Steps between C-alpha positions, in 0.01 A plus 500: 500500500640839394550771756328837450832659398566227241147537365541874457836452322355239269204717412735792424690284252189403306444677163241776510160405365445572129260779422157380386470485123196655339236250422424413138156643547612843612424802276876553441551144379192522277621826349842343433343200325283734292804702392685181399197379302464831317873512425490149356192576294611835360872431477505481115305826466718676754812376323367631169418840647843514658667422169302778326597750769869407479481514123349850504742634757803351323404652162455844660800483730752377239334693213481193276408599143146402404621329183700260721258441787194721542356550847160347581341843494639559148373160387155581634500833318606327177224242540239774539605651168328213323122465499325219687371362169857466372607311810189281494543402137867413543444308824210302349702414188779349717257318734303353208808351330647378827181326616430337162856366481480387862169313454625336180815394684292338776275326247802354318745439786292293743383241242853490363640441850251217554613341176867536596438346842301214352744390230872461542551486123304820448697669782835402351381622158328828581676624811831589317300693242320694772837586660636614162197726448549651846875544448441697178513875572149633446629846421679353197200296390246779541579693177480174302162417654369847411608456140343152479180562698434865417457802721173402673468363854594150381883538508480681838284226647739238354805669655319522836410131473856400427631682808219376726442135426836351604470544881151352495607195303805431720326558835190298405708211373708508817191496716344214309815290531552589868186318612593246774544154357290347779196687378556382144540140612187526710296633207630222278417241763143635496504461121476870430548583134769723356259793459388477862859477616585821318196710590419367851850442638784658303333825397368594848846431641647731233267793579752684725763464226256626239405812694865578574559499124183703433627772737832515321346484152251786558791740550686353201184554291539876542866478417413320179230757409744785550772328297251452219391862521860613466516320165169586336205674666306822484368478857609358832730590786801362315423718201440797730838454670678479167315806368571704815872417509537587130389854587704506821189507717664289768248584769211366291704187423554444874133554563408231244756267657352554846149431365629181338661383826178577691291297252740205525490503880122525501472209257733296725279569801185411302647159414585449868147600593358255250710223653373586846139500387506194270751267664582639846647164609785547252626819672801480733408511869649849529257636237180338623 
């Protein structure tokens, strides 16, 4: 048994009690969680606004010539020099060509990928040709296609298709072939036909691969449309950029470029939204 003096000495050596932490339900903790949630939700927008502010300040502070890098305020002024009807017609021309080429690429690529995954002979025969087509510089082929197909929307759609279809074919084929072998053996043990194996087992398993390719391809579709408009077009954002730079209207060219980037990002988000609405189970856990 400790003496009173020993008890007092032992108690003096003990560490002081820790201060009470605020409960998770306190107003301060709730406000902190709300701030973290808002920062996570609006981080991309805040980063974009910060970039614009730094851009504007840098152009004014270092007196960068407008023909090298116009400030955002100068770009906005240049954009307002054109009428809304001019912008609308050019934007619609680019969107029309990009969407038609994109939809044609989907309609061709997915059946082609199913055929490649179903036949080893067909895969060994066609896959090298697909790679050769993709490896061919589209910028070099575009003038030839305009001469052969004319100056209508057909060559522009064809160029967009050539740029867009390759990721869809490759990703869909990879997804079809990545189906677990146990599921294939189970379906065959249940005497499922080849068609049922493709559409009920392999294709659902490949859906995440397909949507990953669709997200990439929708941005490439606008690249293809702009490349085609550089070669032969009378409307479109690519034509507008080329026309503006030829007259040294750099601010308007930057404005068209920003509009093009915004449309591409919006299209990417629309494909992501479609995936969430149609096949939410295919989304990663972090995006559900």
